[in-house]
Structure formats: structure tokens, C-alpha cells
C-alpha positions as CSV (number, residue, x, y, z in Angstrom):
1,M,-108.4,138.3,77.1
2,T,-109.6,141.4,77.4
3,K,-107.8,143.9,75.3
4,R,-105.8,146.5,77.6
5,A,-105.7,150.0,76.2
6,H,-102.5,151.7,75.8
7,S,-104.2,155.5,74.9
8,L,-106.7,156.9,76.0
9,S,-108.2,157.0,72.5
10,D,-108.3,153.1,72.9
11,H,-110.5,153.2,75.6
12,R,-113.8,150.8,75.6
13,G,-115.9,153.8,76.1
14,L,-114.7,155.2,72.6
15,R,-115.2,151.6,70.8
16,D,-118.8,151.5,71.9
17,L,-119.0,155.3,70.8
18,A,-118.0,154.6,67.6
19,L,-119.7,151.6,67.0
20,L,-123.3,153.2,67.9
21,R,-122.4,155.6,65.4
22,Q,-122.0,153.5,62.7
23,V,-124.7,151.6,63.5
24,G,-126.9,155.3,63.1
25,R,-124.8,155.8,59.9
26,L,-126.2,152.6,58.4
27,M,-129.5,153.1,59.5
28,R,-130.0,156.5,58.8
29,I,-130.3,158.4,62.0
30,D,-129.1,161.3,63.2
31,D,-127.7,161.2,66.6
32,P,-130.8,162.5,68.4
33,F,-128.5,164.0,71.8
34,F,-126.8,166.7,72.5
35,R,-129.1,169.0,70.8
36,L,-128.2,172.8,70.7
37,S,-131.0,174.7,72.1
38,E,-131.3,178.5,73.3
39,G,-132.6,180.3,76.0
40,V,-134.2,178.8,79.2
41,N,-134.9,175.0,78.9
42,A,-138.9,176.0,79.8
43,N,-142.2,175.1,78.2
44,L,-141.1,176.3,75.0
45,V,-137.3,176.6,73.6
46,Q,-136.0,177.8,71.0
47,K,-133.7,175.8,68.3
48,D,-132.3,176.4,65.0
49,G,-134.8,179.7,65.1
50,S,-138.1,178.0,65.9
51,T,-140.0,177.5,68.9
52,L,-140.7,173.9,69.9
53,I,-142.6,172.8,72.7
54,N,-140.7,171.2,75.0
55,F,-140.9,167.8,77.2
56,S,-137.2,167.5,77.6
57,S,-136.9,169.7,80.7
58,Y,-137.0,169.1,84.4
59,N,-138.5,172.6,85.3
60,Y,-141.6,171.0,86.7
61,L,-142.6,174.1,88.5
62,G,-142.2,176.4,85.7
63,L,-139.5,178.4,88.0
64,A,-136.6,177.9,85.8
65,G,-135.8,181.5,84.2
66,D,-138.8,183.1,86.6
67,P,-137.7,186.5,87.2
68,R,-137.8,186.3,91.1
69,V,-135.6,183.3,90.8
70,D,-133.4,185.1,88.3
71,A,-133.4,188.3,90.6
72,A,-132.4,186.2,94.2
73,A,-129.5,184.7,92.2
74,K,-127.9,188.1,90.8
75,Q,-128.4,189.5,94.5
76,A,-126.5,186.9,95.6
77,I,-123.7,187.2,93.2
78,D,-123.4,191.0,93.9
79,E,-123.0,190.0,97.8
80,Y,-121.1,187.0,97.7
81,G,-119.3,186.6,94.1
82,T,-119.7,183.8,91.7
83,T,-118.3,181.1,94.3
84,V,-117.3,181.0,98.1
85,S,-113.8,180.2,97.1
86,A,-113.2,177.6,99.9
87,S,-114.7,174.5,101.5
88,R,-117.5,175.7,104.0
89,L,-115.4,173.7,106.5
90,V,-112.8,176.6,106.4
91,S,-113.9,179.5,105.2
92,G,-116.6,179.3,102.7
93,E,-119.7,179.3,105.2
94,R,-122.4,181.6,103.8
95,R,-125.7,183.1,105.7
96,I,-127.2,182.4,102.2
97,H,-126.7,178.0,102.7
98,Q,-127.6,178.3,106.0
99,Q,-131.0,179.9,105.4
100,L,-131.7,177.3,102.4
101,E,-130.6,174.5,104.5
102,T,-132.9,176.1,107.0
103,A,-136.0,176.0,104.4
104,L,-135.2,173.1,102.8
105,A,-135.5,170.9,106.4
106,R,-138.6,173.0,107.3
107,A,-140.1,172.1,104.1
108,Y,-139.8,168.2,104.9
109,G,-140.4,168.2,108.2
110,V,-137.2,167.1,109.8
111,D,-134.3,168.2,111.8
112,A,-131.8,169.7,109.7
113,A,-130.4,169.4,105.7
114,L,-127.4,169.9,103.9
115,T,-126.5,171.2,100.6
116,F,-123.7,169.6,98.0
117,V,-122.6,170.7,94.9
118,S,-123.7,168.1,92.9
119,G,-127.0,165.9,93.1
120,H,-124.9,162.8,91.9
121,A,-122.3,163.3,93.8
122,T,-124.6,163.7,97.0
123,N,-125.4,159.9,96.3
124,V,-122.2,158.6,95.4
125,S,-120.5,160.6,98.5
126,M,-123.3,160.1,101.5
127,L,-123.5,156.5,100.6
128,G,-119.8,155.7,100.3
129,Y,-119.1,157.6,104.1
130,L,-122.0,156.2,105.8
131,F,-121.9,152.3,104.9
132,G,-119.2,150.1,104.5
133,P,-118.3,146.1,103.7
134,K,-120.2,144.8,106.4
135,D,-123.5,146.3,105.4
136,L,-126.3,145.4,103.0
137,I,-127.9,148.1,100.6
138,I,-130.8,146.6,99.0
139,H,-132.9,149.1,96.3
140,D,-135.8,148.8,93.5
141,W,-133.7,148.0,90.3
142,F,-134.4,150.9,88.7
143,A,-133.0,153.1,91.2
144,H,-130.5,156.0,89.5
145,N,-126.7,155.5,88.6
146,S,-125.7,157.2,91.6
147,I,-127.2,154.9,93.9
148,F,-124.9,152.2,92.2
149,E,-122.2,154.2,92.0
150,G,-122.2,155.2,95.7
151,I,-122.8,151.7,97.1
152,R,-119.9,150.6,95.0
153,L,-117.8,153.0,96.6
154,S,-118.8,152.0,100.1
155,G,-118.1,148.6,99.8
156,A,-121.2,147.0,101.3
157,T,-123.1,144.2,99.7
158,R,-125.5,145.3,96.9
159,L,-129.0,143.2,96.4
160,P,-131.9,145.3,93.6
161,F,-135.4,144.5,94.4
162,P,-137.5,143.4,91.2
163,H,-139.5,147.1,90.5
164,Q,-141.8,148.1,92.8
165,D,-142.3,144.6,93.9
166,L,-142.2,145.1,98.2
167,E,-143.2,141.2,98.4
168,A,-138.9,140.5,96.8
169,L,-137.9,143.3,98.9
170,D,-139.4,141.5,102.5
171,A,-138.5,137.9,101.3
172,M,-135.0,139.2,100.2
173,L,-134.6,140.7,103.8
174,T,-135.7,137.6,105.7
175,K,-132.5,135.9,103.6
176,H,-130.2,138.3,103.6
177,R,-130.7,140.6,107.0
178,H,-128.9,138.7,109.7
179,K,-125.8,138.2,108.0
180,H,-125.1,142.0,107.6
181,D,-124.5,145.0,110.5
182,N,-126.5,147.8,109.1
183,V,-129.1,147.3,106.2
184,L,-130.6,150.2,103.9
185,I,-133.3,150.2,101.5
186,V,-133.1,152.6,98.9
187,V,-136.3,153.6,96.8
188,E,-137.1,157.0,94.6
189,G,-140.1,159.2,95.5
190,L,-141.1,159.2,91.9
191,Y,-139.2,156.9,89.1
192,S,-137.8,159.0,86.5
193,M,-137.9,156.7,83.6
194,D,-141.7,155.2,84.5
195,G,-143.2,158.0,86.6
196,D,-144.7,155.7,89.3
197,L,-144.0,155.9,92.9
198,P,-143.6,153.7,95.8
199,D,-145.6,152.5,98.4
200,L,-144.3,154.6,101.3
201,P,-146.6,153.0,104.2
202,A,-145.4,149.8,103.4
203,L,-142.0,150.2,102.8
204,L,-142.1,151.5,106.8
205,E,-143.4,148.6,107.8
206,I,-140.7,146.4,106.3
207,K,-138.0,148.7,107.4
208,K,-138.9,148.7,110.8
209,R,-139.8,144.6,110.8
210,H,-136.3,144.1,109.7
211,D,-134.3,147.0,111.6
212,A,-133.6,148.4,108.4
213,F,-132.8,151.9,107.4
214,L,-134.8,153.5,104.8
215,M,-133.8,156.4,102.2
216,V,-136.3,158.4,99.5
217,D,-134.3,159.5,96.8
218,E,-136.7,162.8,96.3
219,A,-134.7,164.1,93.0
220,H,-138.0,163.9,91.1
221,S,-140.8,164.0,93.3
222,F,-140.0,167.1,95.5
223,G,-141.9,169.7,94.5
224,V,-144.4,167.2,92.4
225,L,-146.2,164.9,94.7
226,G,-148.0,166.2,97.5
227,K,-150.6,168.7,98.0
228,T,-148.1,171.4,98.5
229,G,-145.2,169.6,96.6
230,H,-143.4,168.8,99.8
231,G,-143.1,165.0,98.1
232,L,-143.5,161.6,99.2
233,A,-144.5,162.0,102.8
234,E,-147.0,165.2,102.3
235,H,-148.3,162.6,99.0
236,H,-148.5,159.5,101.4
237,Q,-149.9,161.9,104.8
238,V,-146.9,159.8,107.1
239,D,-144.5,161.2,109.3
240,P,-141.1,162.5,107.5
241,R,-139.4,161.4,110.4
242,E,-139.9,157.8,109.9
243,V,-137.9,157.9,107.0
244,D,-134.2,158.2,107.7
245,I,-132.3,159.6,104.8
246,W,-134.3,161.9,102.5
247,M,-132.2,163.3,99.7
248,G,-133.0,165.6,96.5
249,T,-131.8,168.0,94.1
250,L,-132.0,171.2,93.6
251,S,-131.9,171.0,89.5
252,K,-135.6,170.3,89.0
253,S,-138.6,172.0,90.7
254,L,-136.1,174.2,92.3
255,A,-134.3,175.8,89.3
256,S,-131.1,175.6,90.7
257,C,-128.3,172.9,90.5
258,G,-127.0,170.5,93.6
259,G,-127.9,168.0,95.9
260,Y,-129.2,167.8,99.6
261,I,-129.7,165.4,102.3
262,A,-132.2,165.7,104.7
263,G,-133.1,164.1,108.1
264,S,-132.1,164.2,112.1
265,T,-129.9,166.1,113.6
266,D,-127.5,163.5,114.3
267,L,-127.1,162.6,110.9
268,I,-126.6,165.9,109.4
269,D,-123.9,166.8,111.8
270,N,-122.4,163.4,110.9
271,L,-122.1,164.4,107.0
272,K,-121.3,167.8,107.8
273,H,-117.8,167.1,109.7
274,W,-116.9,163.3,107.7
275,C,-118.5,163.2,104.4
276,P,-115.9,163.6,102.0
277,G,-118.1,165.2,99.0
278,F,-118.9,167.7,101.4
279,L,-116.1,168.3,103.7
280,Y,-113.2,168.5,100.2
281,S,-115.6,170.0,98.0
282,V,-116.1,174.0,98.0
283,G,-119.3,175.6,99.0
284,L,-122.3,175.3,97.1
285,P,-122.1,178.6,94.5
286,P,-124.3,181.9,96.0
287,A,-126.0,182.1,92.9
288,N,-127.3,178.7,93.0
289,A,-127.9,178.8,96.7
290,A,-129.9,181.6,96.7
291,A,-131.9,180.5,93.6
292,A,-133.2,177.6,95.0
293,L,-134.3,179.3,98.5
294,A,-136.3,181.6,96.0
295,A,-137.9,178.9,94.4
296,L,-138.9,176.7,97.5
297,D,-140.4,180.5,99.0
298,I,-142.7,180.5,95.5
299,L,-143.2,177.0,96.1
300,D,-144.7,177.5,99.2
301,R,-146.5,180.6,98.3
302,E,-147.8,179.6,95.2
303,P,-149.1,175.8,95.2
304,E,-151.4,176.1,92.8
305,R,-148.3,175.6,90.7
306,V,-148.5,171.7,91.7
307,Q,-152.0,171.9,90.9
308,R,-151.5,172.7,87.6
309,L,-148.5,170.3,86.8
310,R,-150.8,167.4,88.3
311,Q,-153.9,168.5,86.0
312,V,-151.8,169.0,82.7
313,S,-150.1,165.3,83.7
314,R,-153.2,164.0,84.1
315,H,-154.6,165.2,81.0
316,M,-151.5,163.9,79.2
317,L,-151.9,160.4,80.7
318,E,-155.4,160.1,79.8
319,T,-155.2,161.5,76.2
320,A,-152.3,158.7,76.3
321,R,-154.3,155.9,77.1
322,A,-157.4,157.2,74.9
323,Y,-155.4,156.5,71.8
324,G,-154.0,153.0,72.8
325,L,-150.4,154.1,73.5
326,D,-148.6,152.3,76.3
327,T,-147.1,154.5,79.3
328,A,-146.0,151.8,81.4
329,T,-146.8,152.0,84.7
330,A,-146.8,156.0,84.3
331,M,-149.2,157.3,87.3
332,G,-150.0,160.8,86.3
333,H,-147.2,162.8,88.0
334,A,-145.2,164.8,85.5
335,I,-143.4,161.8,83.8
336,I,-145.2,160.1,81.1
337,P,-143.0,157.5,79.1
338,I,-144.5,156.2,75.9
339,M,-143.1,152.9,75.3
340,L,-141.8,152.5,71.6
341,Y,-139.5,149.2,72.7
342,D,-137.2,149.5,69.9
343,D,-133.8,151.9,70.2
344,A,-133.9,152.9,66.4
345,K,-137.5,153.7,66.3
346,A,-137.4,155.9,69.6
347,A,-134.0,157.6,68.2
348,R,-136.4,158.3,64.4
349,F,-139.3,159.2,66.3
350,S,-137.5,162.2,68.2
351,N,-135.7,163.8,65.4
352,A,-139.0,163.6,63.9
353,M,-140.9,164.6,66.5
354,V,-138.4,167.6,66.4
355,Q,-139.1,168.3,62.4
356,R,-142.7,169.0,63.4
357,G,-142.2,171.3,66.4
358,V,-142.1,169.1,69.4
359,N,-138.7,168.4,71.6
360,V,-139.1,164.7,73.3
361,L,-135.9,162.7,74.0
362,P,-135.6,159.4,73.4
363,V,-134.6,157.0,76.6
364,I,-132.9,153.6,75.2
365,Y,-130.5,151.2,76.3
366,P,-128.5,151.1,78.4
367,A,-130.8,154.2,80.4
368,V,-133.5,151.4,80.5
369,P,-133.4,147.5,80.1
370,A,-132.6,146.1,76.5
371,K,-136.1,146.4,74.5
372,K,-137.8,148.9,76.9
373,S,-137.0,152.4,74.6
374,R,-139.5,154.8,75.1
375,L,-139.9,158.5,74.1
376,R,-140.2,160.0,77.4
377,F,-142.3,163.6,78.4
378,F,-141.6,166.0,81.0
379,L,-144.2,168.0,82.3
380,S,-144.2,171.4,83.7
381,A,-146.8,173.4,84.9
382,D,-146.8,175.9,82.6
383,H,-147.6,173.4,80.1
384,T,-151.5,173.6,78.7
385,P,-153.5,171.3,77.5
386,E,-153.5,172.8,74.4
387,M,-149.7,171.9,74.1
388,I,-150.5,168.4,74.7
389,D,-153.0,167.4,72.5
390,Q,-151.1,169.9,69.6
391,S,-147.9,167.7,70.6
392,F,-150.2,164.4,70.1
393,E,-150.7,164.9,66.8
394,P,-147.0,164.1,65.1
395,L,-147.2,161.7,67.5
396,L,-150.1,159.8,66.1
397,E,-149.0,160.8,62.6
398,L,-145.6,158.8,63.3
399,L,-147.6,156.0,65.1
400,K,-149.8,155.8,62.2
401,I,-152.7,156.1,64.4
402,K,-156.2,158.0,63.4
403,K,-156.7,161.1,65.7
404,Q,-160.2,161.3,67.3
405,P,-161.6,163.9,69.5
406,V,-160.7,162.7,72.9
407,L,-162.1,163.9,76.2
408,S,-159.7,164.5,79.6
409,S,-161.4,165.0,83.1
410,A,-158.4,167.4,83.3
411,A,-158.7,169.5,80.2
């Protein structure tokens, strides 16, 4: 029988945390998480008076701390204050919200967009509202926690398909589609743990054949994929209107905070008037909306940022492979995992890398499957090939791999 918690201090989460800390002490591993840093979380970061090369930031385009983005946020505070102090339905609607949503819809090439105050809450609330117990939501096994939570809230049947296995997806839909009213296929534009991306044209063919909807979570792919950074549809050169739901976040390439949904006028009108996570929440803070709008404008005017990110990402991937390192299924798009397959080793290596001037975090169970632990490198347009090469030195030392000159086409 499961022990009943009689106080919040006896919650299962705290018991699990105590066990993890005990194991860490026994293995003499310092906790690698919640490291205190100073300043902007950019390609370089300040920690304990030292400057580290930083690979633990979603700052893909190097726009966090950009003076133009900061200035837009400050101007919005001067004009609107730090909060709109109400749900947008009642008195929280501001012109800056409308400007950002119009710009997002234009960037995607769809009718409309809607912003939420949290990326995680965007998925939870949107999925929880749009779908119900008679529906099926079938998703890639490596989908984000927010998708799982949204499906749980909806009451829909949840079926995961093996990562990137579209034959399995097709077979599962053949078997289960007829049992449900609505079916939604959910994938990510760029998978945050492995750095690979889905075959969008094949997914569109599958969704049409099975009369399903398709949702793409572009939290990590917008600003990264495509010639001008406009995401997975631009990368594959398909009509973005063929995807029913585009989801993204403002906290990564767009140097702000919040989430958004983009799609048809009907979809956005529905969510705007009935989706609880939007309807019953305060509107996006003006500074966040203005920062994202400024970042989006810079992305459109400076597409070379996307090219620099692609070049440095390819350089890191090719260098890692030249040394025989396991990069899983990474494709050279801003996210490069170095697989270690051992939680303790990943934590130790992360701490050792910090001591050697490189800030990179481990990813361990349950964030990834058991025995799939890794160091995860997030790349920025502001990283340079020299920074990458310098950062490999301590990693190779820890792995006891002899350093040799590496030639890269992206160098």
C-alpha cells in the first residue's frame, strides 16, 4: 500500500530528492543544477568571478541582452508599466500585444497568432481545451512534458510512437483512428534532447490520409531552421497552412518569455475567447511583448545570424564526430548532445568542465530515458569555431582522448 503523506514535508518528491542527494554525497558528486551565474546568459557567462564559455543557454540568435531588444523592453515599461494588470479580455489588451501577434502570424505565413504568458502553459491549456475524452492524441515519444500534461488535462487517449518512426505512427493510426472523434499528431520542430528534426512532408501525407490534425511544437526550431530562421516549414519548403497548429515560445530565439499558437483565424478566435490559460490569465507583460517583437524584427533584418548559428553548429558536430564522440541523432542545428550513458559520469563531467572554464549541463533520468544521460550543448550565433575548439580540450581530457588537429568544413 502506498504511504499517505500527512504533511507536505513527507511528499514523495522530497523523499526522492533526499535519496538523490544521499547518492550524490556517497559518490562525492556536487549537485550540478541551480548554478548561480551573473549577467546575461549569453555565449559567455560570469560565475564566481570567472568568465566561462557558455553552452547552457537557449540564446540561439545571440539576442538576449542585445541593446535594441533591451531598449524596446524599457520603452514598453515607460509606456505601459511592468504589467497590464488584467486579462486581455477585460482591460489588459494593449497595442503591443496585437503588433507582436501580427508579426508572428506573418513570420509563419498563417492567418493569426495568440500569445500566452508561459510556453509550458501554452501547451497545457491549449491541448486541455481543444481536445476531450473521445479524442486521440498521438505523439513522438520524445515530446516535451508540457504536451504530456496538456493531454492529461484534456482526458484524450494518449499514444506515443517511437521517436521519429513514421511507419509506426502510420500503423498505429490505421489501428486506432476509427475509434476516436478527433485525432491530433504532435511532433517537435527540433528535439531539445537530441537535436534532430522530423520529416514534415511525410507527416503531412500521413495526417491527410488518416484525417488527423497536425501540431508542431517549434519551441527550439523557430529562429534556428530555415534559410531565414522561420522554422520547420521553411526548412522543408512546405506551405505552413497545411499544419493545423503551430506552437512556439518567446524565451529562446526571441529573447523574451511566454508562448504562442499560430494558425487559422478560426483556431485563434476560438482560443482567444475560450482557452482558460489565455482567458483567465493576465496579459503578456509589455516588456516581454516588446522584447520579442524587437527580436523578431532583428531576425528578419539580420538573417546572417541564422547562418552563423548553422555554421558553428556544424563545426561542433563535425569536430565531435571526428574525435569519435557519440552525438546520437543530432543534425547540426543548435543542439549537440555528447552521450555518456551514465548519470554519475554526466554530473561529474559537467562539474569538471565548469572548473575548466566551460559551462555545460548534464541531462539525466528522468529528463531522458534511463542510461541515456549526456552533456547537452546549446549553440548560439555568437559562439565561434575557436570557442568550440577550446571547449573540446577539457572534454577530451576527461574522456582520455588524445587531441589531434580536426578539419571542419564550417571552420
